[in-house]
N, C-alpha and C positions, 0 to 999 in steps of 0.2 A: 518539354516540361509540362506536366499535367496541371491543369487548373481545376480539376474535378474535386479534389479533396482539400478542405480548408482547415480541419483540425481533428483531434481525437474526440470521438463522441462518447464511447463507452468502453470500460475495461471490464471484462468478464472474469469472475473469480470462482473457482470450484470450492465448495464447502461441503462438509459432511453433516452439519447440523445447522439448519437455516436460522433458527431462533438464537442459538449461541453466537453465531457469526454476526447477525444483525446487532445484537447487544454489544459485541466487541467493536464493530466498526462505528457505531453511533457514539459509544463512550470514548474510544481512543482517537478517532478522527474528527468527531463532531459533525458527521454527516446526518442528513435527515432521510427518513424512509419516504420515498415518493410513491412507491407501489410495492405491495406484498402479495404474492400469490401463494399457492400451496407448497411449491418447491423452488420458488425463486423470489427475488426482491430487487428493486431498483433503489439505489441510495444516491444522494446528491449533496454537493456542497452548496447548491443554490447560488452559484456564481456563473455568470456568462462566460462561455469559452472553456469551462473546466469540465472534464469528462465525468460521467456518472459511473457508478459501480453496479454491475449486474451480478448479484450473488446467485449461484446455481447449485442447489443441493444435489449431490451426486455421490456415488460410491467412491470413497477415496482410493480404492484399489484400481480404479479406472484412470487415474491421473497421477502425475508426479508432483503436483503443486506448481506454484509459479516461481521458479528460480532456475538458474542454469550455472553450470561450472565452466569457468574460463579455462580452457585447456592450455593456455599459454603460461598461466601462473597458479593454477589450482584454486583461485578465489571463486567463491560462490556468490553470484550476483542476483539481486532482485530485478524484476522488470518494471517495478513501480517505485519511484522516489517521491516522497511527499515533502513539500516545502514547509519549513518552520523557521521563523526568525529567532526562536528561542531553543536552539538545538540542545544545549546542555540541560536546560530545565525539562524539556520533553523527555530526554534520555533518563533523567533522574525519576521523573514521574512514572514512566513505564516500568522501571526497575522496582519502584515502590509498590506497583500493582502486580508484581510477580509475573510480568510479561517477559518472555525470553528475548533478550537483546544481545547483540554482538558488541564488539569493542567500539568505543567512541573514538573516531579517527578525525582529528582536526589538525590543520597546519598552523604555522606561526601567526597567521592572520586570523585565527579562530574560525576558519572556513572548513567544512568537512561534512561528515555524516556518520550514520551507523545503520545496521540492519536490525529488524525485529520481526517476530513471527506472529501470525494470527492463530486462532485456536486449531486450525488444520495444519499448521506448519508452513503455510505459504509465507515465503520470505518477502517482506516489505522493507523499505528503507526510508530514512528521513535525512534531509540535507538542509543546510542554511544558505545554499548557493543558488542563485537564479541566473539563467542565461539571458542574453540580450533579447528583449521582446517579451519576456515572461512578466 
């Protein structure tokens, strides 16, 4: 068992327009700009142990965005799930802002999630479920 890695430091996100993406992530996720370069920016929640986001402006034709299709059931998954204790309110708020959202999926215990897209179509998700230790 490796003891070299202790946590996720940074999630790198391809974007086509840095300014638009910074505005989206700051408004929607409440992150702060820690660093902004000409073609990249580091965004943070300013909480210990939480990864930063490194937005990299690039030609969208060079990437497929951040999502993958599960070939077992044809469900498209995000690779980033954001936690919110107010899942339904966040879902409604995103819809009111005309942000593309998928269906709200919750079980009988009101636990679940949904997907939404950033300005480049990168699939992100929100959940109200935490795993032990989070």
